[in-house]
C-alpha positions in Angstrom: 26.0 19.6 -3.9 28.7 16.9 -4.3 27.3 15.1 -7.3 25.6 16.0 -10.6 22.4 14.1 -11.5 24.3 11.7 -13.8 27.0 11.1 -11.3 24.7 10.2 -8.5 22.7 7.9 -10.7 25.8 6.1 -11.8 27.2 5.8 -8.3 24.0 4.4 -6.7 23.7 1.8 -9.5 27.2 0.6 -8.5 26.1 0.3 -4.8 26.8 3.7 -3.4 24.7 4.4 -0.3 23.4 8.0 0.4 23.5 8.7 4.1 22.4 12.3 4.4 20.4 15.0 2.6 23.6 16.9 2.0 24.7 14.2 -0.5 21.4 14.4 -2.5 20.9 16.1 -5.8 17.6 17.9 -6.4 16.3 15.0 -8.5 17.2 12.4 -5.9 15.7 14.4 -3.1 12.4 14.9 -5.1 12.1 11.2 -6.0 12.8 10.1 -2.4 10.4 12.7 -0.9 7.6 11.5 -3.1 8.3 7.8 -2.2 8.5 8.5 1.5 5.3 10.6 1.4 3.4 7.8 -0.3 4.8 5.4 2.3 4.0 7.6 5.2 0.5 8.5 4.0 -0.4 4.9 3.3 0.6 3.7 6.7 -1.2 6.6 8.4 -4.5 6.2 6.5 -4.6 2.5 7.1 -5.0 3.2 10.8 -8.5 4.8 10.7 -9.6 2.3 8.0 -8.6 -0.7 10.2 -9.8 0.9 13.4 -13.4 1.3 12.1 -13.4 -2.3 10.9 -12.0 -3.6 14.1 -15.2 -2.7 15.9 -16.6 -5.8 14.1 -14.1 -8.2 15.6 -15.7 -11.4 16.7 -14.1 -11.4 20.2 -12.1 -9.2 22.6 -8.9 -11.1 21.8 -9.3 -10.6 18.0 -10.0 -6.9 18.6 -6.8 -6.6 20.6 -4.9 -8.2 17.7 -6.5 -5.7 15.3 -5.6 -2.8 17.6 -2.0 -4.0 17.7 -1.8 -3.9 13.9 -3.2 -0.3 14.0 -0.5 0.7 16.5 2.1 -0.8 14.3 0.8 1.2 11.3 1.0 4.5 13.1 4.5 3.7 14.2 5.4 2.9 10.6 3.9 6.2 9.4 6.0 8.0 12.0 9.2 6.4 10.7 8.6 7.7 7.2 7.5 11.1 8.3 10.6 11.4 10.5 12.8 10.6 7.5 11.0 13.3 5.6 11.7 15.7 8.5 15.4 14.9 8.2 15.1 16.3 4.7 13.5 19.5 6.0 9.9 18.6 5.3 7.5 19.3 8.1 5.5 16.3 9.5 3.0 18.6 11.1 2.2 20.3 7.8 1.9 17.0 6.0 -0.5 15.5 8.5 -2.5 18.6 9.5 -2.3 21.2 6.8 -2.9 19.4 3.6 -6.4 19.0 2.1 -7.6 15.4 2.4 -7.4 14.9 -1.4 -3.8 15.9 -1.3 -2.7 12.8 0.7 -0.9 10.2 -1.5 -2.1 6.9 -0.1 -3.6 4.3 -2.5 -7.3 4.5 -3.4 -8.0 1.3 -1.5 -7.6 3.2 1.8 -10.3 5.6 0.8 -12.9 2.8 0.9 -15.0 1.6 3.9 -14.1 -1.7 5.5 -17.6 -2.7 6.5 -17.0 -6.0 8.4 -14.4 -8.3 9.8 -14.0 -10.1 6.5 -13.1 -6.8 4.9 -10.5 -6.2 7.5 -8.8 -9.6 7.3 -8.7 -9.5 3.5 -7.2 -6.0 3.7 -4.5 -7.6 5.9 -4.1 -10.4 3.5 -4.1 -8.3 0.3 -3.1 -4.7 1.1 -0.5 -5.6 3.7 0.9 -8.2 1.3 1.2 -5.4 -1.3 3.0 -3.3 1.3 5.4 -6.2 2.0 6.1 -6.6 -1.8 6.8 -2.9 -2.1 8.8 -2.3 1.0 10.8 -5.5 1.0 11.9 -4.5 -2.5 12.9 -1.0 -1.2 14.7 -2.6 1.8 16.8 -4.8 -0.4 17.6 -2.2 -3.1 17.3 1.3 -1.8 20.3 3.5 -2.0 19.2 5.6 1.0 20.8 4.2 4.1 18.5 5.6 6.8 15.5 4.1 5.0 17.1 0.7 4.5 17.8 0.4 8.2 14.4 1.7 9.2 12.6 -0.9 7.1 14.1 -3.9 9.1 11.5 -3.3 11.8 8.7 -2.4 9.4 9.1 -5.5 7.3 9.0 -7.8 10.3 5.8 -6.2 11.7 4.1 -6.2 8.3 4.7 -9.9 8.1 2.6 -10.3 11.3 -0.2 -8.3 9.7 -0.1 -10.5 6.7 -0.2 -13.7 8.8 -3.2 -12.3 10.7 -5.0 -11.8 7.5 -4.2 -15.2 6.1 -5.1 -17.1 9.3 -8.5 -15.4 9.4 -9.2 -15.8 5.7 -8.5 -19.5 6.3 -10.9 -19.7 9.3 -13.7 -17.9 7.4 -13.3 -20.1 4.4 -13.3 -23.3 6.4 -16.4 -22.1 8.3 -18.3 -22.2 4.9 -21.8 -20.9 4.5 -22.5 -17.2 5.1 -19.0 -16.7 6.5 -17.4 -17.8 3.3 -19.9 -15.8 1.2 -19.0 -12.6 3.0 -15.3 -13.4 2.6 -15.7 -14.0 -1.1 -17.5 -10.6 -1.5 -14.5 -8.9 0.2 -12.1 -10.7 -2.1 -14.3 -9.6 -5.1 -13.7 -5.9 -4.6 -10.2 -6.0 -3.0 -8.4 -8.2 -5.4 -8.7 -5.8 -8.4 -8.2 -2.9 -6.0 -4.8 -4.2 -5.0 -3.8 -5.2 -8.6 -4.4 -1.5 -9.5 -2.3 -0.4 -6.5 1.0 -1.1 -8.3 0.3 1.6 -10.8 1.0 2.0 -14.5 2.1 -1.0 -16.5 5.7 -0.9 -17.5 5.0 -0.3 -21.2 3.1 2.9 -20.2 5.7 4.3 -17.8 8.3 6.3 -19.6 10.9 6.6 -16.8 11.1 6.1 -13.1 13.2 8.2 -10.7 12.8 5.5 -8.2 14.7 3.1 -10.5 17.2 5.6 -11.8 18.2 6.7 -8.3 17.9 3.1 -7.1 15.2 3.8 -4.5 13.6 0.5 -5.4 14.7 -2.4 -7.6 11.6 -3.9 -9.3 9.3 -2.3 -11.8 5.5 -1.9 -11.3 4.7 -5.0 -13.3 7.3 -7.1 -11.6 5.9 -6.1 -8.2 2.3 -6.8 -9.4 3.4 -10.3 -10.5 5.2 -10.9 -7.2 2.0 -10.0 -5.4 -0.2 -12.3 -7.6 2.3 -15.1 -7.3 1.4 -15.4 -3.6 -2.2 -14.1 -3.5 -3.7 -16.2 -6.3 -2.4 -19.6 -5.0 -3.6 -18.6 -1.5 -7.1 -17.9 -2.7 -7.1 -21.1 -4.8 -6.2 -23.1 -1.7 -9.0 -21.5 0.2 -11.6 -22.1 -2.5 -12.0 -18.4 -3.3 -12.6 -17.2 -6.8 -10.2 -14.5 -8.2 -10.2 -13.1 -11.7 -6.6 -14.2 -12.5 -4.8 -17.4 -13.4 -1.3 -18.6 -14.1 -0.5 -18.8 -17.8 2.0 -21.7 -18.6 3.0 -20.2 -22.0 4.1 -16.9 -20.6 5.0 -18.2 -17.1 3.2 -15.3 -15.6 -0.1 -14.5 -14.0 -2.8 -13.1 -16.3 -5.9 -11.1 -15.4 -9.3 -12.4 -16.5 -10.9 -9.0 -16.7 -10.3 -5.7 -18.5 -7.4 -3.8 -16.9 -7.8 -1.1 -15.8 -11.6 -0.8 -15.4 -14.1 1.4 -13.7 -15.1 1.0 -10.0 -18.5 1.8 -8.5 -17.5 2.9 -5.0 -21.1 3.1 -3.8 -21.7 -0.5 -4.6 -18.1 -1.7 -4.0 -18.2 -3.4 -7.4 -15.8 -3.4 -10.4 -17.6 -2.8 -13.7 -16.0 -5.5 -15.7 -18.9 -5.6 -18.1 -18.1 -2.0 -19.2 -14.7 -3.0 -20.5 -11.3 -1.4 -20.3 -10.9 2.3 -19.4 -7.9 4.5 -19.9 -5.2 5.2 -17.2 -6.2 8.8 -17.5 -9.6 7.8 -16.1 -8.0 5.8 -13.4 -5.8 8.8 -12.4 -9.0 11.0 -12.3 -10.7 8.5 -10.0 -7.6 8.4 -7.7 -7.3 12.2 -7.7 -11.0 12.5 -6.8 -10.4 10.2 -3.9 -12.9 7.7 -2.4 -15.9 8.0 -0.2 -14.0 7.7 3.1 -11.1 10.1 2.3 -12.3 13.1 4.3 -13.7 10.9 7.1 -10.4 9.1 7.6 -8.3 12.3 7.5 -10.6 14.0 9.9 -10.5 11.1 12.3 -6.7 11.5 12.5 -7.0 15.2 13.0 -9.6 15.0 15.7 -7.0 13.3 17.9 -4.3 15.9 17.2 -3.1 16.1 20.8 -2.6 12.4 21.0 -1.1 12.0 17.5 1.2 14.9 18.1 2.8 13.0 21.0 4.3 10.4 18.5 5.1 13.1 15.9 7.3 15.0 18.3 
């Protein structure tokens, strides 16, 4: 091992780029492995989620567009799993030998996307969150192979986001029932994505991702970045979101108790019950959502097909 923990932290903060596992300390390797696993699992589990919703596409052309996004997500998952394999971590074991609840994707991808509006809002909200997270990693990561791999990923995620925005605009302009369904999708997915960014900065004691320069922005900075695009978009489309820009603090402020409990069976946030603890949030995440086992099994049923892009 060429560096001590303190040496590698100091070097990467000054711009040093790690190019191989041989240069990693145990701490660096652990932090990177966790980050890549979350990235890979998120991309992978978005595929069955989007695929089931794509069946509700309003035309053959729109279904083709949705399937193109799914294909991209599988390729993005493969990129992250291959980087993990370079570190000696088995892709096959990660995909096929973990229990469904052991996957590390966000809670949002354990929820059913029940209609076309759900799918396009997921593209507009979830994929925007992915862009915020991964573009920050791309700009700041000290791991060279990941920085280069994210050039392709960032470009394709932008297409997914545009797909979501275009269709949100169409459904909003259609008005009537179409806009009502769109609003219902926004109602449950906006707080879901706000929660996606994790613990507030004042609750997070330290971050290996920041210390090893695997990312550049904090959780709250990333959350603000996401809201700075999402809230104005929804306002332009005449969609209600429980957040507003506060002139005094020059930041976006949530208009509901954060964090709060979620009723997965009703797809409804229980604002009226007030704020809960982050321990309760982690318990909900750990228990996974209603589609967790179904989505994981849908990937594993196609093992022969999926193995072709894992090898």
